[in-house]
C-alpha positions as CSV (number, residue, x, y, z in Angstrom):
1,Y,0.3,0.1,0.1
2,D,0.6,3.7,-0.6
3,L,-0.8,6.1,1.1
4,A,0.4,9.6,0.4
5,G,-0.8,13.7,1.9
6,F,-0.2,16.7,1.7
7,C,-0.8,20.4,3.2
8,V,-1.2,24.1,2.0
9,G,-0.6,26.9,4.3
10,V,-0.6,30.7,4.0
11,V,2.3,32.4,5.5
12,E,2.4,36.4,6.3
13,A,4.9,37.9,3.5
14,D,7.4,39.2,6.3
15,K,7.6,36.3,8.0
16,L,8.3,34.4,4.4
17,I,11.8,32.5,4.8
18,D,13.2,31.9,1.3
19,G,17.1,32.4,1.8
20,S,17.3,36.1,1.0
21,E,18.3,36.5,3.9
22,I,21.1,34.4,4.1
23,R,25.2,35.6,4.3
24,V,28.2,34.7,4.6
25,G,29.2,33.7,8.3
26,D,25.8,32.1,8.7
27,R,26.2,29.0,10.7
28,I,24.1,25.7,9.7
29,I,22.0,23.6,12.0
30,G,20.7,19.6,11.0
31,I,18.1,18.2,12.6
32,A,17.9,14.8,13.1
33,S,15.7,12.5,10.5
34,S,14.5,9.0,11.6
35,G,15.0,7.2,8.8
36,L,14.6,7.3,4.8
37,H,12.0,10.1,5.4
38,S,9.8,8.5,2.0
39,N,12.7,8.8,0.2
40,G,15.4,6.6,-1.7
41,F,13.2,3.6,-1.6
42,S,14.2,2.1,-4.9
43,L,17.9,2.8,-4.6
44,A,17.6,1.2,-0.7
45,R,15.2,-2.2,-2.2
46,R,17.7,-2.4,-5.2
47,V,20.9,-2.2,-2.8
48,L,19.3,-4.6,0.0
49,L,16.7,-6.3,-1.0
50,D,17.8,-7.6,-4.3
51,E,21.1,-7.9,-4.8
52,G,22.2,-7.7,-1.1
53,K,19.5,-11.1,-0.8
54,L,18.6,-9.7,2.5
55,N,15.2,-10.1,3.5
56,P,12.5,-7.5,5.1
57,N,12.3,-9.3,8.5
58,Q,15.8,-10.6,8.7
59,H,16.9,-8.7,12.4
60,I,19.8,-6.3,12.4
61,E,21.5,-5.8,15.8
62,S,22.2,-2.2,14.9
63,F,18.8,-1.5,14.2
64,D,17.5,-3.3,17.0
65,Q,14.3,-4.5,14.5
66,T,14.3,-6.0,11.0
67,I,15.1,-4.4,8.2
68,G,11.1,-4.1,7.1
69,L,10.4,-2.3,10.1
70,E,13.9,-0.4,9.8
71,L,12.3,1.0,6.1
72,L,9.1,1.7,7.0
73,K,9.8,4.1,10.1
74,P,7.3,7.1,9.6
75,T,8.9,10.3,9.1
76,K,10.0,13.1,11.4
77,I,8.1,15.8,11.5
78,Y,9.2,19.1,12.6
79,V,6.8,21.5,12.5
80,K,6.0,21.9,16.5
81,S,10.0,22.2,16.7
82,I,10.3,24.9,13.8
83,L,7.0,27.0,14.8
84,N,8.7,27.2,18.6
85,V,12.2,27.9,17.0
86,I,10.6,31.1,14.7
87,K,8.5,32.1,18.0
88,N,12.1,34.0,18.8
89,F,14.5,33.8,16.6
90,R,15.1,35.1,12.8
91,I,15.7,31.8,10.7
92,R,16.9,32.7,7.5
93,G,17.3,29.4,5.4
94,I,15.5,26.1,5.4
95,V,15.5,23.5,3.9
96,H,13.4,19.5,4.3
97,I,16.5,17.3,3.3
98,T,13.9,15.5,1.5
99,G,14.3,13.5,-2.5
100,G,17.6,15.1,-4.2
101,G,19.2,15.0,-0.8
102,F,21.8,17.3,0.1
103,I,23.2,18.3,-3.1
104,D,20.0,19.6,-4.6
105,N,18.0,20.9,-2.1
106,I,20.0,23.0,-0.3
107,P,20.8,25.2,-3.5
108,R,17.5,26.1,-4.0
109,I,17.7,28.6,-1.4
110,L,21.1,29.7,-1.6
111,P,21.8,33.4,-2.7
112,G,23.8,33.1,-5.6
113,A,26.9,34.8,-3.8
114,C,26.9,32.0,-1.1
115,R,27.7,28.4,-0.6
116,A,26.9,25.4,1.9
117,V,30.2,24.3,3.0
118,I,29.0,21.0,5.1
119,R,31.6,19.1,8.0
120,T,30.5,15.2,6.7
121,G,31.0,13.9,10.8
122,S,29.4,16.2,12.6
123,W,26.6,14.3,12.8
124,P,25.9,10.8,13.3
125,V,25.4,8.8,10.2
126,L,21.9,6.2,11.0
127,P,22.8,2.2,10.8
128,I,20.1,2.1,7.7
129,F,22.6,4.4,5.6
130,E,25.6,2.9,6.4
131,L,24.1,-0.6,5.2
132,I,22.7,0.8,2.0
133,Q,26.3,2.5,1.7
134,K,28.5,-0.8,2.3
135,T,26.1,-3.2,0.7
136,G,25.4,-1.3,-2.4
137,N,29.7,-0.1,-2.5
138,I,27.8,3.4,-2.8
139,D,29.7,6.3,-3.3
140,L,29.8,8.8,-0.5
141,M,28.3,11.6,-2.1
142,E,25.8,9.5,-4.3
143,M,24.5,8.6,-1.0
144,L,24.3,12.9,-0.2
145,R,22.4,13.0,-3.3
146,V,20.1,10.4,-2.5
147,F,19.6,10.0,0.8
148,N,19.3,12.4,4.1
149,M,21.9,10.5,6.1
150,G,21.0,11.4,9.3
151,I,19.5,14.6,9.0
152,G,15.7,15.6,7.6
153,M,15.8,19.4,8.2
154,I,18.5,22.6,7.9
155,L,18.3,25.6,9.5
156,I,20.3,28.4,8.6
157,V,20.6,30.8,11.0
158,A,22.9,33.9,12.2
159,E,26.1,33.2,14.3
160,R,24.8,34.8,17.0
161,D,21.6,32.9,17.0
162,H,23.4,29.8,16.9
163,A,24.1,28.0,19.8
164,E,20.7,29.7,21.8
165,I,19.1,27.6,18.3
166,L,20.7,24.5,19.2
167,E,19.7,24.4,23.2
168,R,16.1,25.5,22.4
169,L,15.9,22.3,19.8
170,E,17.5,20.2,22.4
171,K,15.1,21.1,25.3
172,L,12.5,20.2,22.4
173,G,13.4,16.5,22.1
174,E,15.2,17.1,19.2
175,K,18.7,15.6,17.8
176,A,20.6,18.9,16.6
177,Y,24.3,19.7,15.3
178,S,26.3,22.5,13.5
179,I,27.1,20.8,10.2
180,G,28.4,23.8,8.4
181,I,28.6,27.2,7.9
182,I,28.3,29.5,4.7
183,E,30.7,30.9,2.6
184,K,31.3,33.0,-0.2
185,R,31.1,31.9,-3.6
186,E,33.2,32.2,-6.6
187,N,31.0,32.3,-9.8
188,D,33.0,28.5,-11.0
189,Q,32.6,27.0,-7.5
190,P,29.7,24.4,-6.8
191,M,27.5,25.5,-4.1
192,V,27.5,23.0,-1.9
193,V,30.7,21.8,-1.2
194,F,31.4,19.1,2.3
195,I,34.6,18.9,3.8
């Protein structure tokens, strides 16, 4: 069965978060995902079930459950935490790391003179992604293009608000990490780089 849904909302123009306020020196905060978040299943299924010959009922110790249940984990919804944060802080950019992963989603909100520098290793990669990468012998850049790799939402914030927002997210029960910075981008540079 495939169940899909959507919602439509409105926002006042002066409260729109469209990335236009992003500046060099801003910090990038990543909020943990719960799993695949409904993206990358074609590749995950091919790698794990077809090529890897793993059974959906197979128990994997690092998941503490079966592969099938791990793949069926519901997508984490961030709305309550984000609404709480924007009551007290100006968020300059917000990115849902969905289909297209880091590589396709982040550039959509960046001003042309900016690039996002993401520090790989600054957050824990979920075991499901490690299993997919290892089983399929998949290059890290391809993993970052297809999957969220353990980060479901990104906030771009002023450096002065960075620590307080991380603290607020933690109090709200989120696992949040400082994962990068906004730097000046030269014309030929990619908009997202990984170090």
